[in-house]
N, C-alpha and C positions, 0 to 999 in steps of 0.2 A: 731199614730205615724210610716213612716216606713224611714228607716235607709239605704244609703244602700253608699257602697263605693266613689270614689272616680276612681278607678282603667279604664281606658279606656273612660272616660270622661272628665279629670282635662286638665288645661288648659296648652299650650304649652311653655317653655320657647324660653329667644332672648338669643340675643348675641352683644356684642358692639365692636368696633373699640379705639385702640389709639388716642388721640386729637392729629394734626398735626403739628409738632411747626413749628413756626413764625408765626401765626396767628392772627386775631385784631378785632372781633364782642362781643361786650357786650354784655349778658346777665342779667337779672334779676332774684336775685334769688327771686320777690317778688311773690310766688304765691300763694295767700289766694286765698278764696272762696267768690264770689258774688253774693247771691239768687235772679233772678227777680223774685217780686211776680205773682202771677197768675193772680192776676186782676187789670187792666188800667197801668199805666207806672211806677208804685214807682218800685225802684229800690235801693238797702242798702243791705251793707257788713254785709258777717257771719262769723264770728269769725269759724276758725277752728278746730277742738279738739286735732291735733297733729302739732307738729310743723310741716310744711314742709320740706322739703332735699332740697339742692340746685342743681338746675338743672345743665344736664352734655353734653359735647358734644361727642355726639354719633359716629358721624362719618364725615368727609371732603370725599367729591367725586367727585373728576375729573370728567367733562364735554366739550362740547365742549366749544368752543371761541365763547365770547357774551353770556352766559346764560340774556333771556329775560323774559321768563317765566315759571311757574311753574306749574301742574295738579297734584293731587289724582285721581285716581279711584276709585268709590264710598266706596270698600270695603279695601281702603288703601292702598291692597298690591301692589303697581303700581304707581310708580312717574314719568312724565312727563318731559323731561325739554328742552323748544325751544334754539336754540344759536344762532346768526343771524350773527356769524362772520363766524361759519363753515357751515347754510346753514341745521341744522341734528337736528336729535332727540331723544335724549338717555332716553332711558327705564330705570329706578330703579327697583330691587325690594328692596322693602322698607324691608325685612327679613333678607337680606343680606348684607343690605345698600354698592350696586356694579350694576353697569353698564351693563345690560345684553343684549341690544340690542343697537344701534343705525341706525337711518336711515335717508337717505339722505333727504330733503325736497325740493320745491320750494326754491327758494333763500331768504336771509334775514326772518327765518321763527320771529312770534312773540308770537298772542293771541293764546292761547290753550284750545281747551274747546273738553269734554270725556261726552259719555251720561250713563244715569244712568244703562244699565247695562251692562258696562266696554267692551263691544266688539269692537268699533268706537272712535279714536281717530283725530280732526281735527285741523288743523293747519293752521293758517294763516299767508301770505308772502304779502310782498308789494315790488313790482320789485321799478328800478329804476326813472320809471315813476310815480309810486306812483299808479299803478296798482294794484287788490287783484287779490291772487290766496289761493285755500284752497289746502292740502295736506290729503287725506279720510287716515287713516293709521289702518289695522285690528289688532287690540288688540289679539285678538288671534294668531296671526300668525309673528307679529309685522313685516309687511310689507304692503309699497305702493298703498293701492289699486284703487288710481287713482285722477283726480287733477279736482279742474272747476273754474272759474273764475267768483270774486266781485267786487264790488265797487269800487271806486276811495277813496285811503287813509282807509285800513281797518283798524277796530278798535276790541272790543273786541267779545266772542260768549258767545253763551248758546244754549243747547240743551232743547226740551223737553221730560215732563216722560215717556211719551212712545219711544222718540228717534226717532220719526218720522221726526221731524222738528228743524230745525238747524234755529238758530236766528242767523247773523250778521250785528253788527254795520259796518258803512261807514263814510264817509263824507256825512251829512244833510239824512241820512236816516238810515233802519236797514234793510236788505235783508230776504227774508224769503227764506228757503230751504228745498225743498220736500231728505231727505235722502235716498230713495228709490231711485230717478234715479240722484239725485247731480244737481238738475236745481232748479234757481231762482224761482219761483210761484209768488212773489207778494212783494213789497215792502213797509215800512214805511217812510213819511216822518219825519225826526228829524230837529231839529236847530241847528244842530254838529256832532260833531265824539263822540263817545259814548266811555268811559272810560275802564267802568266796566258792567258786567252785570251777572242776574241770576235768576233766574225759583223760583218760591213758591214750597211748598211742591205738593200743588195739582196741579200742573202745569197751574193753571188758570191766574196765572198774574205774566210779566216781569220785573226787573225792571232795569233801566241801569243807571248809572253815568253819567255828560256831561260838559265842562268846559267850562266856555265863560269869558275868559280874569282870572280876579282876583274871579270870582264866578262861580257858575254853577246852579245844575239843577239835580236832578232827575226824571226821567220821568218813570212811569207807563203804562205798553202795557198790552189790553185785549187780550189773547192768542184764547179767540173763536171768538174772529170776527178781530184779527191782528189791533187794533187801540189805537190811545193814549187815554190815558184817565186822565191822570193826567200831571200834572210839577210842580214842586213842587223845590222852587225859596232855596237856598243858599248864605249864607255871605262869606262863604270860596269856595275851589277849591275841592272840591271832586275827590276823587281816588276808592280804592276798596269801596265796599257794601260787609255787611252780613246782614244774617237774624238769630235772637234769633231761638231757637226748637221750639216755640209756635207759628209762624209766623206771630206775633202781631207788634213786633219792628224792624225797619230797621238801622242799623246804618253804617253810611256812614266817610268812615277818608276823613280828609281834610273838611269836613263838616262846617268847622268852624275852624277862622285862631286859630293854637299850636291843637285843639281837633277834634272831632267828634260829630256828629249831631246824633239824634235819631227821627225817622220817624212813628209817629201811623199808622201802614198799615192800618185799619179802616178807619179814617179820611183822607190817604195821607194827613196828616200835620207836622212839624216838632213837634214834643212834647217835646224837650228843646235842649241846646248841651254843651258840656261838652268839658273843655279845662283840657290841662292834669297841672297837679301841677307839674310836675316836667323833663319832659322829652322836648325836643329840641322842635324850630318853625315847623309847618306844618303838620308834617306828615300826608302822604294820605293814607299811604300803614297799611294794617290794617286785623288781622282775627279772627275770633271767633273762640271760638273751641264748639263742637256740645254739649257739657250742659249749653252752655250761660252761663256760671260763668266768662271765660278770655277771655279778650279782648286784642290783642297783637299786637303792634306797635313796627314799628322803624323809628330812629333819623338817622338823617347822621351828617357825620363830617370830619375832613381833617388828617391826621398826618402828617405834614410838614416833619417830619424826615425819615419816608414812602414811603411819596408821595403816597400816598394811602387813599382812602375815608373807613372810619370806619359807620359799621351799629351799632346799638346801640338797640339791642330788648326785650322790655319789658313789663311787664304784668300787667293789670291794674284794676283798678276797674270799671266799665261800667256808676258808679252811677255820679265818684268824679274824673275818671282820674286821681289821683294820684296808687301809687304802694302800689301792694295789702300786701306788708309789711313795717310796719315805720321805722325813721331810718338810716340807712344805708345798701348800699345795700352790697350782693357777690355775686360778678361776675367773668365771667373766658372772655376769652378775645381771638379771634382769626380774624385771616384776609382772609376777603372774598372781602372788596370791600365792592360800595353798592348792596344791593340788591334788587331786581327785582319786587320782592313779596315775602309775607310770608304767609304758609299756615298749619294750624294745621289740624294734622291727623283724623282719623273720631271718633276714639275710644280716644281724647286726648292725648297723650303717648310721643309724639314728636312734633317738628316743625318745617319746612324745609324753607332754604332761598340760593336761587341763588343769586352767587356772580361776581360780571364783572370785580373786578380787577385780579382773581386768578382761574376765568375759576370755580368754585367748586360750588358744594350743599353741604351747611351746616345743619347736622340735628340734632337737641336740643333735647336732652332724657328729659322729663316735669316726675317731680314726680308725681306718682298717686295721683288721689283727692280721700278725705276721702268719704264716699260710703254713708253719710248720715243718716246710719241706725244705732243703738248702738250695733245692732248680728252680725253686717258683718263690721269686720278688715281689716286693708289690707292686713292680710295674709290668710284670709281668699278663703277656695275654691270658684272662679268664682265672685273674685270681681269685676274685669273687666267688664266682661260681665253682674252683676245686677246693676252697675252704669250705664252700657250702654241703660239697660230694663228701670230704673228713665230717664234716661237722654230722651230718645223718650217718655216719659210718658205712659207709657206700663204699668207700677203697678207704685201705688203712695206708697205702705206695711201700715203699721197697725199705727195709734198713741195709743198710750199706755196711761192708767190712771197718769201716773208721767210726761206726755207730750212728751216722748222721742217717737223715729219713730224705728221702727222692720219692720223686712221683712220675720223673721220665715222662714231661709232659707230650715229644715229638713220639713216642714210643706209639706200634697200635692196639686198638684195642683186638684182641682171642675172642673168639665166640665163647672159650668156657667161662674167661670174665666176665661178657660180655651177660653171662648167666647169671653171676653170680650177681653184681651190679645191677641189674632190674629184681631179683630177689630181694634183695636187702632193698630196694627202693620202694619197693611191698611195701615195705615192714616186716622180714623176714617172718613172711605169716608159715601158718603151723603147716606139717604136710608131711607124709611119710610116706620118702622113696621106693617103689618097690622095689620086688624081693632080685628082679632080672632086670636086667638092663635094657627100655625099649633099643638100643644102640647097640651097635657091634666094637664100638671103637670106643666107648665110655664104658668103663669098669665097675662093677661098684665099689670100688675100690678108690676113683679115682678123686680128689679133694673136691672139686666143684659136682658131684654125682647125683644131690641133695636139689642145688641149685638147678641143674642143667633141665633133672626131670620135673623140676617143678614146671619150667619153660614149655618144655613139653605138654604136660599137664594142661597147662592153662591158651593151649592155642597156640602159643605165642612164636613156638618154633617147632614145625616140622621134622627137618632134617632134611635126607636124600631117599630116596631109594636108591639103591645099587642096584645095576644090571643083572644081578644074582638075584636079585629079591631080600636083599637084607638092607637093613633102616642105619645110615649112619650118620653121625653128630660134629663129626671131624673138629673136635674141639679145637686144635692149635691152628686154624687157621683164620688169618682174620676179619675181620668185619667190613663186609664195605659199608658204603652209606644209600644205594640202594635197601641192602638186609634194616640198617639201623633204623631207615622208616620204616620198614614192614614190621620192625618189633613195636616202636612207638605206638606205631598205631594200633598193632594189637591188644599193646598194652591198655591203651583207652579205650576198649571195650569196641573197637572196628565203628567207632561213628558212620552215620550215613554220610557219605559228602558225593560228589558229582566234578571229576577230575577236571581242572581246566589245563591249556597250554601254558605252561612258563619259564620252561629249560627247553631251550633248543635241544639240547643233547637227550631231550626225554621225549622217544618215539612215542606218539598212539597206542604201537602196540607193546610198547613194556610193558612186562608182569608187574613190576610195582608204579606205575604210571599211577594209583588212585593213592596210594603212603607218599609217596612223594608229592604230588600237587599238594594230598591235607598238608603233611607237615610244612608246608613253605605257609599253606594260607594261615597256617597258627601262630606262624613267625618264629616257630622252636629253628627253620636254617632256611636262609634268604639265597642260599647256592653263592656264585658266584658272578659277579658284573666286566665281561668281558669288554664292555665299550661298544658303539656305533648302536646300543640297546638290545645286544645280546646278553642274556643270562644261562647260562651253566648249573648245573648240581654234581654233577660230574661222580656219578653213581658207581661205577666199580674203583673208587679211588676207597682204600682202606681210611678207616676212622681214628683219627689220633686221640691220644688221652685228653689233654686239655678242651679239640674240642666233644670230644662225649661229655665230658665235666659239663659243657656249656649246653649240649643240648639239655641233657637229663632236668639240670636248675630250669631251663625255659618249660620246658614238658610241664615241674612239676608245679611253675609259676600257673601253667595254662590250665591243666589239671590237677587244680591242688588236693580233692576229694579220690583218686584213685588208689 
């Protein structure tokens, strides 16, 4: 087992701003974990090994007048806020918690959509005649790249997985837009105006919530045929919707009075409804964190002394609707007014809530979740990255004889496990493994046979040609750092890149010099600072499991659409 230092590949720090005085949003300290079972729709609370600290107000950020919607880019590095009163889009750097650009839009902007590559932002507006316009923002330059017209009474928006299609809800329909030309190519008839919409991870299903008086529906659209395939009736008036990480459960805020509905996406039926045990009436605003363990919701009130609405954001158990910690709840209060919506960051470290009364966005810093592994503590290197790897289902770790779960962070990553990691990071795409193995040392019965042959099929790994002409994969050999660079470079579709001299131990004739130089240029790996201005990559050193978690997390941040 090889142990190597954190220098160069350690996690970065973060900063927080002081709480702005005189504000009033209540944030629950109930941040216990709720684990969804891997099978069926059984949900049960899970005890935390540690006592979670109270969440804090990290920043209150001024934005344009009348903030209506907030969306994060897939990497979580930018927050976009539409403001109806000022007809602007505010761009927030989530690291510095400051507005870095204010972009004019069409009048009265509302809904926002961001493509999965994070390069385009779409902002929907409704004019006084209720006609719709979409402003297209180039996210790389923070400038408007054009506008186009859509149907009347426009509602929510969502983008396809490849970013080539934009879906825009409007009165009695869903417009389908070709994003290369910004033209409407088709329209799907619907029974009303969609309030929220999202695409599943595979990009095959679009879900949309819709209100009809005091009740509503969730609509399911097959994106391969652009046809409505299911209309799921609800007893409540639905608002925000959220998919759990497995894609098997769709949570519908307001799907039942004073609660939410859970839809089984395999059968497109309501599996159950959950009413809040402690919260106020009929909140339809929800956000689910990336782990699927925390469902956040807000309820509104009115402070007669301050004459401002009060938003209470709390963390509840998706199974029961109860706060994740019993008893008295420690709270912070800040005044933001009624929240337009709430959004959880991809890494689960923060909540974002735009507030109407003070034209601000409140950033709530959440305590770190437990890793779930006995050998990964809150202060272990790469805890956040390992938690992300687990949340995405890329690794499950080991169950030890005593029943505990371990990650074995300093163990080397073998080539068979690397194939499994990359296949899962790609979303476990449909793939039929060949009947005959392309590698003499990988049997068709190998537990990772599908993943290894997928890796070869994608050209990510070619294996070795042995002296007798046979092909081998060497599944139980550890992955060295130079091969890891090659795997990730090919996984990113071999982007055009001119290598530069970065590391003293990478010679010009190194077969992986381009891939290693590219890896350094993206910030996925920085190598080691040996002192005296010397930097090394250590190409033949095996990759440890905790470092691989960091590499994959950073790759996902840089290439979220891959």
